[in-house]
C-alpha positions, 0 to 999 in steps of 0.5 A: 354846435356843429360848424362846417369849415370851408377852405380849410387848409392844414394850418387851419385844422392844426390850429383850431384842433388845438383850441377845441380842448377848450370848447368841448360843446363845438364840433367842427367838420373840415372841407378843403372846397370852398363855399359856392352855390354848389357846395352849400349842400355840405353844410346840411345838418350844421348849425353854422359855417366858417369862411375865409377871406375870399370865399363867395358869400354873395346873396345867392350863397346866403339864400342857399344857406338860409334854405338849409337853416344856416343862421350863423356865418363865422369869418375866420378873418377881419375883412368882410368885403366878400359877404353881402351883409344887407342880404344876410341881414334880411335872411336873419343870418348873423355875421361874426368876424375877427376884427383883430388877432394879430396886428404885428403879424401883418405889420411885420410882413408889411416891413419885411416886404419893404426891406426885401424889395429895397435891399433886393433880397429875392434877386440876391437869393436866386443869384447866390443859389446860381453861384453868382456872388456879383453885387451889381444891381443889389444896391438899396437905401437906408430906411433910417432918416427916411419918411415912412407914410402909413396910410390908415392907423388902425391896429395893424397901421399903428403897429407898422408906425411903431416898426418904422419909428424903431428904424429911425424913420419919420413917421407921417400918416393919413386917417380920417380918425387920428390914433391919439396913442401915436404921439410921434406920428404927424398927421396930414392930408393924403396928398402931403403924405403921398408927396412926402413919403419914401415908404408908403404902407397901406393899412386901411379897409376897402370901402367905396372911398378907398377902392383904387385909391392908389391910381394914376393921379395918386401915383403921380403925387408920389416922390420918384424911387418911392417904395409902395407896400400893400398888405391890406386889401388888393382893390385899394390899388388899380393894378393896371395903373400901378403896372403903368407906374412901374414901367415908367420907373416911378417905383424903387420897389413894390411889395404886395401881399394883396392884389387884384386878381388874387381871388383865383390864386391865393392859397392855391398851388398853380405852379403847373399852370401858365398865367396867360393875360394875367395881372399877376404874371405881368407884376411878376415880370418886373424885377423890382416887385415882390409878391406874397400869397396873402400870408400877413395873417400867417403866424403861429400867434396869429392863427391861435387867436383867429381860432379862439376868437372865432370859436368864442364867437360861436359860443357867445352867439349860441348863449345869446340865442338860448338866453333869448329863447328863455326870456319871458315875452 
């Protein structure tokens, strides 16, 4: 099987090349450019393409892929809201993803963001680099004894629950399907989680129901001086209304690894550009906000798991196709 990799970064190449030793029948062609209607032709002659979380896999792109006989789309990520699944099914294109690679990797970044924004690590780092050792403006709060509200308790949310419990926090959660393995977690309504939490961490998928679940109404229900962390999907939060809440002094701190508008920024080096009229620029202007570049997955262990599962998905697809072709009709 020959696979065309779109939007391949150095860490992708390194991790997949290590795993390829265990998959001798797979050949990978790496390209730095992402998939688009103009770059679909790069996959001519390949059996499958591999894309990432922000790749454009809309109906027009899928139609062009089908036209060059691509029947398998491999997503080296858990999220799939960037692909038109209905169109893929209509075109006979199989879509396979990596539903779980390292829940701890994302959860550990979530608590890192919460701790950093709480203890003003970003501000302290800059001050000390400029020989300013004053502690003014760096006061945080203890997490021990506080209440952590986890919205979504799948594998990543569950890992976050365990981390918060390890800090000595009371852990409450909202999920339509409570995780029975989390016996120490108190499940309650979303409204109650918002009202009672000192730290709120989002760990749910982006659906029609969860789109902009954090908005002016839900923000109004939160405690004053709450810490909000989002390492899940940017559109869970209405950015304009989050900015309004920050300006009104609602939040002690906000940590975002994902955010609306990230599509043009994530994984790109734009250091020589001016982000004019940008949600990202406005968020970065606040001293109590930390933004990272969608790096929750970026650990050696997670990358290895993503590579291994993606390649195994390709093998499983090919074996199933061969089996179906050999069946007596």
